[in-house]
Every structure is written in structure tokens, then in C-alpha cells.
C-alpha positions in Angstrom: 85.5 110.8 83.9 84.5 107.7 81.9 83.4 108.5 78.4 81.5 106.0 76.2 83.6 104.7 73.3 86.9 105.6 74.9 89.1 103.2 76.9 89.1 103.7 80.6 92.2 105.2 82.0 94.5 102.8 83.9 93.7 102.7 87.6 96.4 102.8 90.2 96.8 99.6 92.2 94.9 99.4 95.5 98.2 98.6 97.3 101.7 99.2 96.2 104.5 96.6 95.8 105.9 97.3 99.2 102.6 96.7 101.0 102.0 93.6 98.9 105.4 92.2 99.9 104.8 93.0 103.6 101.4 91.3 103.5 102.9 88.2 102.0 105.6 88.2 104.7 102.9 88.7 107.4 101.0 85.8 106.1 104.1 83.6 106.2 104.4 84.7 109.9 107.5 86.9 109.5 107.7 88.5 113.0 108.9 91.9 111.6 106.3 92.3 108.9 103.5 93.7 111.1 105.9 96.3 112.7 107.0 97.3 109.2 103.4 97.6 108.0 102.5 99.8 111.1 105.6 101.9 110.3 104.6 102.3 106.7 101.1 103.5 107.6 102.1 105.4 110.8 101.3 108.8 109.4 97.9 107.7 108.2 97.1 105.9 111.4 98.2 108.9 113.4 95.9 111.3 111.5 93.0 108.8 111.7 93.3 108.4 115.5 94.0 112.1 116.0 90.8 113.1 114.2 88.7 110.5 115.9 90.0 110.7 119.5 87.3 112.2 121.6 88.4 115.5 123.3 87.3 114.2 126.7 90.0 111.5 126.4 92.8 113.7 125.1 93.9 114.6 128.6 94.4 111.0 129.5 95.4 109.4 126.2 97.9 110.3 123.6 97.6 109.2 119.9 100.9 107.3 120.2 99.5 105.3 123.2 96.4 104.4 121.1 98.6 103.3 118.2 100.9 101.3 120.5 98.0 99.4 122.0 96.5 98.8 118.5 99.8 97.3 117.4 100.0 95.0 120.4 96.4 93.9 120.0 96.9 93.2 116.2 100.1 91.3 117.0 98.3 89.2 119.6 95.4 88.4 117.3 97.4 87.5 114.1 96.9 83.7 114.6 93.2 84.2 115.0 93.0 86.4 112.0 94.9 83.9 109.8 92.9 80.9 111.1 89.7 82.3 109.7 88.6 81.6 106.1 87.1 85.1 105.8 89.9 87.6 106.5 88.0 90.8 107.2 89.8 93.4 109.2 86.5 94.4 110.8 85.9 92.7 114.1 
């Protein structure tokens, strides 16, 4: 809670040092950086897909399959992503 007349408490960084380093490596086209980022966020990605995967698709798709395809799509589109001035992750 922010109170008038008191200094605001320090905020945690939006990304930690590991992610910042991986993003710099990714931007410099390090071929392993994207895989390491996916591994770093694997648990969060897994939960996200697991919650959002429609029940009608669960018999045909596995969360791991969706994550693998997402990784391959991201890897294939890196040059396009870095060629744009605005680097939004939303397509």
C-alpha cells in the first residue's frame, strides 16, 4: 500500500538477471538462448497451456506437443521478430 509522505517500497525487477542475459543472447542470435528461455519458463508455459487447452482437444493434443510446436514456431520467426522496429510478442 502506498501512503502519502512515505517513500514507496522498492519494486522487484520485471525480469531477473538470468532472463535479461538470455534476452541479450537471443538478440545477438545465440542459437541456444531461445531453448534456455523456454526451459526457464517451462513450468509457467505448461500451466498456461494446461489451463487454456480446450477439453475437446485434450484427446488429440498433449500440453507438451503444444509447447514443442510453440518453440518451433518461435524459433522460425526470430528473424522476423528482430527485423521489426516494434518488438511486441503479440502477433
